[in-house]
N, C-alpha and C positions, 0 to 999 in steps of 0.2 A: 419729655415731648416726644410723642411715635410719628414715623412717616410713611405716608401714603404708598399703597401697594404701586409697584414699577408698571410703567405701561408697557402692556403685553407687546410683543413682537413675535411677527412669522419666524419661519426656521431659515437657517442661512440659506439652503435651497430656494426657498420662495423669494428672500429677498435680492438673491440675484436674477430668479427669473421675470422678477417684476421690473429692475433695472433694466435686462436686456428687452423686454416687452416695450418696454416704453423709448428703446433706443437712445439711453443714456450710457455714456461710460463711466468708468471709477472717477476721474475726474472730475465729470461735469455734476456727480451723485455728491461727491465731497465738497464742491464749491457751494452747492446748494445747501447743504448740511452746516458747513462753516468748519469742516475738517480736513485733515490732508489725505491723497488718496491712498498713503498707506494703512490708513483707518480703515477706509471702507473695504480693503481687501481682506483687512484681518476680519472684520464685521461678516463679509460674506464666506468666508472660509470658517469660520465658528472660532477662532482661537481668543476671540476677545469678544464683549458684549458692552453696547454704548452704557452708560450711566447718566442720570441728571437732565440737565437741557438738551445735551447731544443724544439721549436716548426720545425724549418727546420729539426734538425736530425730527428725527430718524422714523420715527413710528407715524408721525404726521404725514412725512411726504412719501411713505411705502403705501400708507391709507389712501391716499389722493393716485397714487399709481393704480393702485387694487380698483377704485371706483373708475377711473378711467377707462381700464380694462375690459370694466363688467360694462360700462357703458357701451362701448364698442363693440363687445360681444352682441348685446340686445339690438343694437344697431344693425350689425349685419344679418340677425336673425329675424328682425322687421323687413328688411329689402326683400322682395319678391323674387323668386327665384323663375327665369324664364320658362315657359311652359314648354313641354316636350313637340314636338310637329307631330301632326294629325297621322294616324296612321291612314293608309289607302287601300282599299280590297284590290288586287290584281285583275287585271281585265285584258280581254285580248286587242282592246283598242289601241292602236298606236299611239295616241296622245293622250293617255295616262302612263305611258311607261316612262318620259322624262320625269312626273311627277314623283314616280315610285322610286327615283334615283336621283334625287336632289342632295341628300348626303353623301353620295359617293363622291367626292373629291380624289382619292389616290387614282380610281379608274375613270376617267371620264368616257362620257356617251360617245361614240361614233359619230361623224358627221354623216347624215343620211344624203347629203349630194355626194360627199366624196365614197362613200362605200355603201351599195343598194343593201337593202334589207329586207329579204323575202318573206318573213315571218316577223308576229310581234316580239318585243323585247321580253326572255324571260323574268318570271317572279322573282327578285330581288328579295322581297320580305316574306318568304315563306315561313320564317319563324316569327313570332309576336313578341318574343322577348328580347330580340334583337335590336339595338337602338342605333340610330344614325351615327356615321364615324366622327360627325362636327360635334356630336354632345358627348362625346367620350372624353374622360380626362385621361391629360398625358402619363403615361408610366415612366415615371423618373428612372434614367438609368443608373444602376447601383454604381456609387463611387469607389474606387478602392481604397482600402483601408491605408492610411498612411502609416510608413515604414517606422516604427522604432527608434527614437534617436539611441547613438550609442553613448558610453559614458562621455568620452571626449565631446562629442556634439553637445549632449547634455552641459556639460562644465562651460564650453565656450560661449553659449546661450545665456548662462547663469552670469558670466562673468561679464559680458559684454552689457548686458543688462544693468548691473547693480556697482561695477568698478568704478564708472566716473563720477557717480554720487556718494560713494565710499570715499573715495580720496578729497574731496571736499569737505566731507563731514569730518574726516580724521583732520586734514588740515585746522579748524576751528580747534581741535583740543591740543594740538599740537603747536601751531604757529610755524610750522616747518616742511616743505614742500616735498623734500626729498624723504623725509621721515614718514610723511603721510603714505605717499607712493610707494614706500618700500615696508609700510604695514599691511599695507592692503594686499600687495602682492604675496607677502609671508603669511599671511591669512588665507589667501586663496590656496598657497602652495597648501598648507595645512588641510584645507577641504579636499583639494585634489588627493593627499594621500589616505583620508578616510572618507573618501566619495561613498560608499555604501550608506555608511551612517549620515551623511549628510545628503544625499537626497532622499532619503526617506523621513528627513525631516519635515515639520508641518512648516518651517519658516527658515528655508537656507541662506536667504539674506541675512536675517537676523544672527542665525550661527556666525557666518563670517564676518558681520560686524562686531559682534562681541570679541571674536577672537583679534581682530585687526584693533579694537580699542585697548584690549588689554597689552597688547605688545607696542602700540605706541604711547602709553602711560606707564610702561613698565620702568622702575626705579632707574635699572641698569642703565636706562637710555644717556642718562646724565655723565657717564663714566668713558663713553664714545669719544674719539678724537672729533669728530664732526659735531658733536654737542657745544665744543668750547668756540667754534666760529658762527655767530649767528649770520642768519639769512638777511636780504635787503627787506626791508616791512613793506604793506604795500603802499602803494602811492598816494591811495587818497588819505586826507589828513581822519575823516571820518571812520574809514575802515582801519585806518591804523590804531585810533582811539578805543575802538571796539575789539580789536583782536587783544591788545594789551591786557584792556579790562578782563577778558575771557582768561588769558594765562594769570592774572593775579589770583583767580579761581583756585579752591585747592582742586585737586584732581575730580574726585568726588562728584563734588557739587558739579564741577564743570560739565562733566559727562553726563550729570543727571539734566542740568540745562540744556545741552545740545539734543539730546536724544528728545527730551518733550518739547520745547520751543522749537529746536532747529529741525528735526526729524518727522516730529510729530505722532510720537505714539501716547498711547495712554498711560496713565499714572501706574495701573498693575502692569504692563509690559515693562515701563521703564523700572520699576522697581526689580521685577525678574531680571533684566539685562543687567542690571546694576547688582545684583545677589543682595536686596536689601529689600524690608518690610516696606508695606506700602504707608504706613506713617513715616518711617524714617528717609524715604521717597519724597514724599511732599515737604517735610522739612528741608532738606536738603535744597528741592527746588525754588524754596521761598526765600532761604537765605543767600541764593544764588541769584535771584530776582532783585533783591535789597541791593545786594552790591553791585549790580550793575546799574540798577535806578540811582544809587548815589552818586555814581561816577557820571551816567548819562542819563540826566533826568526825564529826555524824549522819549528814551525805550521803556519807560513802567507800562506801557500797554503791551501785555503779551502779545496782540495780533501785529503790533510793529516791531516789538524784539523779532517775531519768527520773520518780519520781512527783511530787517535789517541783515540778519543771520543768513539769512537766501542770498541777498545780494552780496555779501561780504564772501562767501564762498563760490560764487558765479564769477565775481571782477576776477578771480585769479587763475591763472594758465595754469591748470593740473592736468598733466596727462597720463594715461596708463599704459603700460607695454601691451602687447596684443596677447591673446589666451594662449596661443602654441607656446610662447616666448615662457609663459608664467608655470605652463605645464612642464615644459622641459626642465628649468629651473629647479622647479619641486623635486621633479624626477632625480636630476642629479643629487641634490641634497639628501634624498632619500638612499640613493646608492651611496655616497659616502657615509651615512652614519651606517650603513649596514657593514662596510669595509672596516672602519673604525671599530664596529663591536665585534666582527670576526678576528681583526688584528688582536685587541685587547684579550679576547678569549683563548686566541694561541699563546701568548705570552703568558697568560696565567698557568694555563696549563702546562708549560713551559718550565716556568718558575715552580710548581707544584712537581714535577716528574725529577727536576735537578733538587728540591728539598729532599724527596723521598729516597733518593740516590744517595746523596750525601750523609743522610741523619744515622747517628748511632742505632745499632740492632740490640743493646743491651745498655744496663744501665751501670754509669761509671761515678762513684760516691767522688765529689769534690774533695780536692787536697785543704786539709784545714790550715790555716795559717800559722804559724809558728808563734810559741808564747815563751817567754823566758822561766829559767828553773831557778828558784830561791834555793841558798844554803850551799852553793857549791862555789868552792874558795875560787880565787881567780887565777888565771893561768900566769904563771911569771916567765920571765926570759930564762932559757940557759945561761947559767953563769960557772965558777969553779967550785969543783967537790969541797966538800970538809973531810977532814979526818975521819969520821966516823962513815960516812959515805966512801971513803976511799978503801976503807976496811971492808966494809960489807961488799964492794965490787970485788974484791979480791976474794974473799970467802966463797963468792958465787961463782967464780971463774976455776978456783982451785976443784970444786966439787964437782963431781960427774955430771954430765948434761943431763944421762937417761933417768938420773936420780939410784939414790942408792938400791942396791940388789935386793937386800931385806932389811927391815925395821925390826928391831928388837928394842925393847924399854931397858935403859939402865939407871942406873943409881949415880946422882951425882955428890 
């Protein structure tokens, strides 16, 4: 079975131009297509490309906007332009002077009663190419270029724009309000430490979201003392049941479901953010939807599930700290890690110097352990001497201690 060619789409810049020409916001366009505003933002930035039915609906809407723009341009071209005022020949007659000065609004004609005019008005239209001042287009004054944002101002703008929504999304993953807030703050602190990299990223919000999700779903979170004390569940029974159903899903399936049905990302974006292939992400999404529909049959429709997830996240009072507080916290953590690294390096250098100082400068062979020698009679305790031993001792004592002066052989 072969697939037909995809519906052609204009370039991302042309898509944005058509939307702005129709005076539509990204949210309004997303509602007409049936997607999330973030998806429209990704389409206009060129990060993703619509597929399937969404592509056809988006292409049809853009075509309609282009036709409306063309029809408006044709109608404007057909509208007759106001004819320029007729040129009058300068004469010496005083009555023709006001007619030649009808377009001079900035310099009104003096009153002939208040000011005597001894001679006719001078010729005002001596140059045939000069046009009346009323028909000239106003020259717009050049606006001063906006001052570039500092890194701190850009970070604060990103935080205020995306932090509240990220806290609500992270709450759907963890079910813990304080852990969701802390995860988002840690993610933004990491983004502030790597701000040059994050500022050049095509999707800074996606970068922070992926970092927050990784921190929130980290396995070591269960070893924290705070994890042992459960937080109060939502007050609404329906919200409580939906949250418990989400928390029963495996972390990967839960994250895929929140990204696709909660945030509104496309399947390739969801797969890229979860570091999985597109078929694997689709399989996880289907399994998660089956689990949720098995426990809550009313949420089998993806649109209903999307609405319920948004309601669950919106019903909770989840606050976020101020941007300066987050930046200062990140800077304190960076200073602490820097000082800890310096202290560890100094300790390592001191240990190395002490080892070099006390280490031997030459080789000293080790002393071999002792071994028993066989064949040696055991040592006996001292006792009384026998007669032979006494005679031998006396003989040794009688002889000279220095030995004989001269040895000579003798016959016995």
